[in-house]
RODO-2510 file (C-alpha; in nm, 4 decimals, decimal comma):
residues 331
     n   res          X          Y          Z
     1     x     6,7627    -0,0077    -7,8912
     2     x     6,5313    -0,0560    -8,1880
     3     x     6,2825    -0,3415    -8,1964
     4     x     6,4528    -0,4949    -8,4998
     5     x     6,7900    -0,4848    -8,3234
     6     x     6,6412    -0,6436    -8,0096
     7     x     6,4793    -0,9197    -8,2138
     8     x     6,8052    -0,9795    -8,3963
     9     x     6,9822    -1,0306    -8,0632
    10     x     6,7138    -1,2736    -7,9477
    11     x     6,7296    -1,4710    -8,2697
    12     x     7,1066    -1,4933    -8,2511
    13     x     7,0735    -1,6332    -7,8998
    14     x     6,8234    -1,8926    -8,0181
    15     x     7,0483    -1,9946    -8,3083
    16     x     7,3449    -2,0330    -8,0751
    17     x     7,1512    -2,2613    -7,8435
    18     x     7,0149    -2,4586    -8,1398
    19     x     7,3715    -2,5330    -8,2407
    20     x     7,4485    -2,6346    -7,8828
    21     x     7,1721    -2,8945    -7,8896
    22     x     7,3055    -3,0395    -8,2154
    23     x     7,6542    -3,0733    -8,0821
    24     x     7,7917    -2,8107    -8,3181
    25     x     7,9045    -2,5528    -8,0658
    26     x     8,2685    -2,5294    -7,9766
    27     x     8,3811    -2,7538    -7,6949
    28     x     8,4118    -2,6307    -7,3395
    29     x     8,7903    -2,6096    -7,3686
    30     x     8,7613    -2,3897    -7,6783
    31     x     8,5599    -2,1174    -7,5097
    32     x     8,7262    -1,7850    -7,4468
    33     x     8,7265    -1,8167    -7,0690
    34     x     8,6679    -2,1463    -6,8920
    35     x     8,8017    -2,0406    -6,5520
    36     x     8,5537    -2,0413    -6,2652
    37     x     8,6456    -1,7561    -6,0331
    38     x     8,4931    -1,7634    -5,6869
    39     x     8,4240    -1,4116    -5,5548
    40     x     8,5150    -1,3586    -5,1912
    41     x     8,1524    -1,2858    -5,0955
    42     x     8,0531    -1,6422    -5,1910
    43     x     8,3298    -1,7869    -4,9736
    44     x     8,2418    -1,5668    -4,6739
    45     x     7,8704    -1,6463    -4,6961
    46     x     7,9339    -2,0183    -4,7351
    47     x     8,1780    -2,0414    -4,4421
    48     x     7,9435    -1,8368    -4,2230
    49     x     7,6570    -2,0704    -4,3157
    50     x     7,8742    -2,3694    -4,2268
    51     x     7,9298    -2,2199    -3,8800
    52     x     7,5626    -2,1327    -3,8191
    53     x     7,4391    -2,4743    -3,9342
    54     x     7,7052    -2,6485    -3,7227
    55     x     7,5845    -2,4604    -3,4154
    56     x     7,2201    -2,5305    -3,4942
    57     x     7,2883    -2,8982    -3,5654
    58     x     7,4764    -2,9322    -3,2377
    59     x     7,1914    -2,7752    -3,0394
    60     x     6,9376    -3,0067    -3,2034
    61     x     7,1092    -3,3165    -3,0665
    62     x     7,1686    -3,1758    -2,7185
    63     x     7,5019    -2,9975    -2,7603
    64     x     7,5845    -2,6500    -2,6337
    65     x     7,8709    -2,5120    -2,8415
    66     x     7,8456    -2,1723    -2,6695
    67     x     7,9479    -2,3300    -2,3391
    68     x     8,1633    -2,6094    -2,4795
    69     x     8,3188    -2,5363    -2,8166
    70     x     8,3952    -2,9037    -2,8767
    71     x     8,0193    -2,9688    -2,8951
    72     x     8,0186    -2,8043    -3,2356
    73     x     8,1401    -3,1372    -3,3800
    74     x     7,7963    -3,2771    -3,2928
    75     x     7,6502    -3,0518    -3,5598
    76     x     7,8511    -3,2001    -3,8476
    77     x     7,5883    -3,4543    -3,9667
    78     x     7,3154    -3,1910    -3,9922
    79     x     7,5353    -2,9186    -4,1401
    80     x     7,6951    -3,1475    -4,3972
    81     x     7,3713    -3,3135    -4,5095
    82     x     7,1687    -2,9910    -4,5271
    83     x     7,4346    -2,7954    -4,7151
    84     x     7,4824    -3,0902    -4,9517
    85     x     7,1104    -3,0835    -5,0324
    86     x     7,1032    -2,7067    -5,0831
    87     x     7,4309    -2,7138    -5,2732
    88     x     7,3171    -2,9882    -5,5121
    89     x     6,9948    -2,7952    -5,5747
    90     x     7,1779    -2,4756    -5,6682
    91     x     7,4584    -2,6446    -5,8594
    92     x     7,1937    -2,8279    -6,0611
    93     x     7,0775    -2,4874    -6,1838
    94     x     7,4344    -2,3661    -6,2271
    95     x     7,5473    -2,6689    -6,4282
    96     x     7,2675    -2,6371    -6,6819
    97     x     7,3096    -2,2615    -6,7024
    98     x     7,6737    -2,3113    -6,8026
    99     x     7,5772    -2,5966    -7,0362
   100     x     7,3487    -2,3634    -7,2293
   101     x     7,5825    -2,0608    -7,2095
   102     x     7,3510    -1,8711    -6,9747
   103     x     7,5424    -1,6316    -6,7527
   104     x     7,4775    -1,7294    -6,3887
   105     x     7,6530    -1,6717    -6,0603
   106     x     7,7800    -1,9360    -5,8239
   107     x     7,5430    -2,0090    -5,5335
   108     x     7,4977    -1,7538    -5,2584
   109     x     7,4453    -1,9329    -4,9248
   110     x     7,2502    -1,7304    -4,6703
   111     x     7,3424    -1,7794    -4,3025
   112     x     7,0804    -1,7309    -4,0322
   113     x     7,0936    -1,7020    -3,6532
   114     x     7,1619    -2,0519    -3,5160
   115     x     6,8518    -2,0876    -3,3011
   116     x     6,5702    -2,3336    -3,3663
   117     x     6,3265    -2,3124    -3,5461
   118     x     6,5686    -2,1275    -3,7712
   119     x     6,7851    -2,4024    -3,9192
   120     x     7,0996    -2,1965    -3,9389
   121     x     7,0382    -2,0823    -4,2958
   122     x     6,7814    -1,9010    -4,5058
   123     x     6,8765    -2,1255    -4,7986
   124     x     7,0774    -2,0497    -5,1109
   125     x     7,0243    -1,9055    -5,4568
   126     x     7,1987    -1,8267    -5,7838
   127     x     7,1451    -1,5211    -6,0021
   128     x     7,0722    -1,5595    -6,3729
   129     x     7,2417    -1,2611    -6,5357
   130     x     7,1566    -1,3107    -6,9029
   131     x     6,8297    -1,3735    -7,0909
   132     x     6,6997    -1,7257    -7,1429
   133     x     6,5814    -1,7401    -7,5035
   134     x     6,4303    -2,0853    -7,5341
   135     x     6,1678    -2,2739    -7,3377
   136     x     6,3678    -2,5977    -7,3459
   137     x     6,6607    -2,4217    -7,1783
   138     x     6,4206    -2,2627    -6,9281
   139     x     6,2786    -2,6050    -6,8460
   140     x     6,6155    -2,7739    -6,8000
   141     x     6,7632    -2,5000    -6,5829
   142     x     6,4457    -2,4742    -6,3747
   143     x     6,4053    -2,8497    -6,3239
   144     x     6,7689    -2,9428    -6,2570
   145     x     6,7805    -2,7825    -5,9123
   146     x     6,4686    -2,9367    -5,7555
   147     x     6,5426    -3,2795    -5,9024
   148     x     6,9029    -3,2783    -5,7740
   149     x     6,8045    -3,1579    -5,4279
   150     x     6,5156    -3,4034    -5,4144
   151     x     6,7355    -3,7037    -5,4961
   152     x     6,9846    -3,6149    -5,2225
   153     x     6,6987    -3,5533    -4,9755
   154     x     6,5572    -3,8999    -5,0429
   155     x     6,9017    -4,0511    -4,9865
   156     x     6,9467    -3,8654    -4,6551
   157     x     6,6078    -3,9727    -4,5212
   158     x     6,6645    -4,3371    -4,6122
   159     x     7,0153    -4,3317    -4,4660
   160     x     6,8894    -4,1602    -4,1521
   161     x     6,6328    -4,4321    -4,0915
   162     x     6,8713    -4,7137    -4,1845
   163     x     7,1229    -4,6205    -3,9147
   164     x     6,8569    -4,6383    -3,6400
   165     x     6,8938    -4,9877    -3,4920
   166     x     6,5686    -5,0055    -3,2913
   167     x     6,2975    -4,8061    -3,1164
   168     x     6,4967    -4,7924    -2,7948
   169     x     6,7654    -4,5966    -2,9798
   170     x     6,5014    -4,3421    -3,0851
   171     x     6,3921    -4,2973    -2,7230
   172     x     6,7479    -4,2591    -2,5972
   173     x     6,8348    -4,0122    -2,8712
   174     x     6,5357    -3,7948    -2,7809
   175     x     6,6051    -3,8127    -2,4071
   176     x     6,9706    -3,7312    -2,4671
   177     x     6,8824    -3,4283    -2,6790
   178     x     6,6425    -3,3078    -2,4078
   179     x     6,8908    -3,3888    -2,1303
   180     x     6,6535    -3,6440    -1,9810
   181     x     6,3413    -3,4264    -1,9833
   182     x     6,0280    -3,6027    -2,1117
   183     x     5,8367    -3,3378    -2,3023
   184     x     5,5265    -3,5435    -2,3589
   185     x     5,4644    -3,5572    -1,9838
   186     x     5,1236    -3,4105    -1,9003
   187     x     5,2874    -3,1787    -1,6475
   188     x     5,5182    -3,0266    -1,9086
   189     x     5,4412    -2,6734    -2,0253
   190     x     5,6852    -2,6947    -2,3137
   191     x     5,5807    -2,5671    -2,6559
   192     x     5,6836    -2,8050    -2,9309
   193     x     5,7022    -2,7611    -3,3054
   194     x     5,5644    -3,0470    -3,5117
   195     x     5,6958    -3,1005    -3,8640
   196     x     5,4294    -3,1588    -4,1270
   197     x     5,4090    -3,4775    -4,3244
   198     x     5,3940    -3,5477    -4,6959
   199     x     5,2881    -3,8504    -4,8974
   200     x     5,6436    -3,9484    -4,9822
   201     x     5,7955    -3,8849    -4,6392
   202     x     5,5214    -4,0909    -4,4747
   203     x     5,5680    -4,3739    -4,7260
   204     x     5,9444    -4,3797    -4,6740
   205     x     5,9116    -4,3780    -4,2942
   206     x     5,6697    -4,6725    -4,3137
   207     x     5,9431    -4,8866    -4,4696
   208     x     6,1223    -4,9097    -4,1353
   209     x     6,0309    -5,0750    -3,8062
   210     x     6,0944    -4,7631    -3,6005
   211     x     5,8810    -4,4559    -3,5393
   212     x     6,0371    -4,1112    -3,5118
   213     x     5,7758    -3,8623    -3,3831
   214     x     5,7316    -3,5650    -3,6151
   215     x     5,7833    -3,3290    -3,3215
   216     x     6,1224    -3,4888    -3,2546
   217     x     6,2728    -3,5509    -3,5992
   218     x     6,5127    -3,2582    -3,5663
   219     x     6,7080    -3,4711    -3,3165
   220     x     6,7879    -3,7049    -3,6087
   221     x     7,0083    -3,4902    -3,8347
   222     x     6,9958    -3,6861    -4,1603
   223     x     6,6199    -3,7411    -4,1442
   224     x     6,5574    -3,3789    -4,0554
   225     x     6,7834    -3,2400    -4,3275
   226     x     6,5998    -3,4625    -4,5778
   227     x     6,2676    -3,3302    -4,4472
   228     x     6,3938    -2,9741    -4,4934
   229     x     6,5005    -3,0741    -4,8447
   230     x     6,1455    -3,1906    -4,9200
   231     x     6,0083    -2,8604    -4,7871
   232     x     6,2517    -2,6563    -4,9968
   233     x     6,1708    -2,8670    -5,3040
   234     x     5,7965    -2,8223    -5,2525
   235     x     5,8229    -2,4450    -5,2140
   236     x     6,0512    -2,4058    -5,5141
   237     x     5,8188    -2,6149    -5,7299
   238     x     5,5177    -2,3926    -5,6653
   239     x     5,4168    -2,3012    -6,0234
   240     x     5,4353    -1,9271    -5,9662
   241     x     5,6362    -1,6408    -6,1119
   242     x     6,0076    -1,7087    -6,1398
   243     x     6,0196    -1,9882    -5,8871
   244     x     6,1589    -2,3110    -6,0302
   245     x     5,8048    -2,4408    -6,0622
   246     x     5,7065    -2,1241    -6,2467
   247     x     5,9857    -2,1790    -6,5008
   248     x     5,8853    -2,5414    -6,5511
   249     x     5,5120    -2,4720    -6,5786
   250     x     5,5657    -2,1813    -6,8187
   251     x     5,7868    -2,3953    -7,0417
   252     x     5,5316    -2,6776    -7,0383
   253     x     5,2082    -2,4781    -7,0629
   254     x     5,3097    -2,1561    -7,2350
   255     x     5,1012    -1,8420    -7,1877
   256     x     4,8219    -2,0482    -7,0296
   257     x     5,0409    -2,0730    -6,7203
   258     x     4,9999    -1,7007    -6,6514
   259     x     4,6240    -1,7537    -6,6289
   260     x     4,6561    -2,0565    -6,4051
   261     x     4,9170    -1,8939    -6,1822
   262     x     4,6695    -1,6318    -6,0614
   263     x     4,4394    -1,9000    -5,9224
   264     x     4,7298    -2,0961    -5,7816
   265     x     4,8482    -1,7853    -5,5994
   266     x     4,4978    -1,7137    -5,4673
   267     x     4,4799    -2,0731    -5,3386
   268     x     4,7501    -1,9789    -5,0869
   269     x     4,4895    -1,7692    -4,9031
   270     x     4,2674    -2,0612    -4,7911
   271     x     4,5794    -2,2709    -4,7290
   272     x     4,6820    -1,9996    -4,4847
   273     x     4,3911    -2,0977    -4,2601
   274     x     4,5563    -2,4390    -4,2251
   275     x     4,9018    -2,2893    -4,1719
   276     x     4,9956    -1,9205    -4,1559
   277     x     5,3192    -2,0177    -4,3273
   278     x     5,1350    -1,9979    -4,6618
   279     x     5,0401    -1,6330    -4,6016
   280     x     5,4014    -1,5536    -4,5198
   281     x     5,5231    -1,7205    -4,8398
   282     x     5,2521    -1,5472    -5,0461
   283     x     5,3671    -1,2064    -4,9191
   284     x     5,7303    -1,3035    -4,9769
   285     x     5,6556    -1,3989    -5,3392
   286     x     5,4866    -1,0633    -5,4024
   287     x     5,7649    -0,8664    -5,2321
   288     x     6,0486    -1,0436    -5,4130
   289     x     5,8861    -1,1003    -5,7533
   290     x     5,6083    -0,8373    -5,7572
   291     x     5,3928    -1,0710    -5,9673
   292     x     5,2840    -1,4323    -5,9971
   293     x     5,3275    -1,4190    -6,3771
   294     x     5,6297    -1,5412    -6,5698
   295     x     5,8142    -1,3051    -6,8066
   296     x     5,7831    -1,3980    -7,1767
   297     x     6,0424    -1,5856    -7,3784
   298     x     6,0818    -1,5911    -7,7560
   299     x     5,9881    -1,9443    -7,8643
   300     x     5,7068    -2,0066    -7,6189
   301     x     5,4880    -2,1616    -7,8921
   302     x     5,7451    -2,4268    -7,9826
   303     x     5,6483    -2,7832    -7,8889
   304     x     5,8578    -2,9580    -7,6246
   305     x     6,0054    -3,3003    -7,6937
   306     x     5,8619    -3,6113    -7,5307
   307     x     6,1607    -3,6320    -7,2958
   308     x     6,1138    -3,2693    -7,1929
   309     x     5,7491    -3,3377    -7,1159
   310     x     5,8599    -3,6307    -6,8998
   311     x     6,0885    -3,3950    -6,7065
   312     x     5,7992    -3,1564    -6,6442
   313     x     5,5776    -3,4471    -6,5389
   314     x     5,8461    -3,5776    -6,3019
   315     x     5,8641    -3,2365    -6,1359
   316     x     5,4854    -3,2330    -6,0948
   317     x     5,4954    -3,5761    -5,9291
   318     x     5,7775    -3,4627    -5,6989
   319     x     5,5761    -3,1549    -5,6025
   320     x     5,2625    -3,3571    -5,5248
   321     x     5,4442    -3,6239    -5,3229
   322     x     5,6446    -3,3646    -5,1252
   323     x     5,3484    -3,1327    -5,0657
   324     x     5,2796    -3,0543    -4,6988
   325     x     4,9433    -2,8823    -4,6366
   326     x     5,0663    -2,7877    -4,2887
   327     x     5,4458    -2,7614    -4,3024
   328     x     5,4932    -2,6768    -3,9325
   329     x     5,2550    -2,6355    -3,6406
   330     x     5,2715    -2,5887    -3,2654
   331     x     5,1796    -2,8743    -3,0319
***
C-alpha cells in the first residue's frame, strides 16, 4: 500500500471520529450491524473461570469443594466480586471502543488452577483489532478500564469492612478458615503470604474499628477481591508500552513518554530487590510487548482538552494511591 493511500485511510478515520465527537455520526441503531455475537470461546473461558474462582474462594474461607461439593457455595462472594471487578475493567475498555467505532473483542477471561496463591484466574483482556487514530480516543479507551475496575474495588473493600460487626468476628472467621489452627503461634512452622499495603487501602481500613491482618485478608472475600482489584489497577496503570497506563501517558505526554518509559521500565530492576514480583512483571512486559515504547498515532501533537487532562490526572492519582512497593511477601 502506498504511503499516500495509507495516510488517506488514517485521515478518513480521524474525520469519522471527529464527526462522532460532534454528534454528527449516525446513531447506534442506524449502523449496519448492531448485534453483539458472543463466540463460544468467550463463554467457555468465562464459565471455566467462574468454576475455578468458586473453588478458590471456597478454599479461602475454609471450604473443601473437592471433598464436599456443596462447599463450592462458600466461594460465591469471592468469585462474584472478583469477576465483577475484572469484568467492569474490561467492559470499560469495550464500551469506549464501541463508542468510538474501534473494533474490539469481548473480554477473554483466563481461568487458572484453583490453588492459593493463584486466585483462580490469570485475569481478563480484550483485543483491539483496528487502529486507534486519535489520542483522545486512545486516552478514553485506556482510562475507562482502570477507572471502572477501581471504583468497584473501592466499593467491595468498603462493603467488606462494613459487614464485619466486631474484632471477635475477625478472629472467628480466621480460626474457622484455618479449622481452629492458630498460625501465629510460635510453634507453628506454617509459611504465610502477606498482602502488601497501599496508601488508599490503608486509609480505607483505618476508617473502621476492626483490624484484618494483611496475612489473613484472603479469608474475607470482598476485602480480598478489592485488594486484588487495586493490584490489577496498579499494574495496568504502569506507564509502559501498551498497558493502560502506557496508552494514557502517551496520549497525555506525546513522544516524550517514550523517553520516560525507558527509565520507568529500568526502575523495575531496583524495585525487584524489594519484591521479586517486579522482575517477573518486567520480563512479562518484554515477552508480551517486546518493548516499553508506545506505537505512534496520527494526531499525537494535538492538544488535549481540559477534561481529558483531568482524566489523565485522575489515573495518575489512582496509580499512586494504589501503588504497592511490595505486593506480596512471605512471613
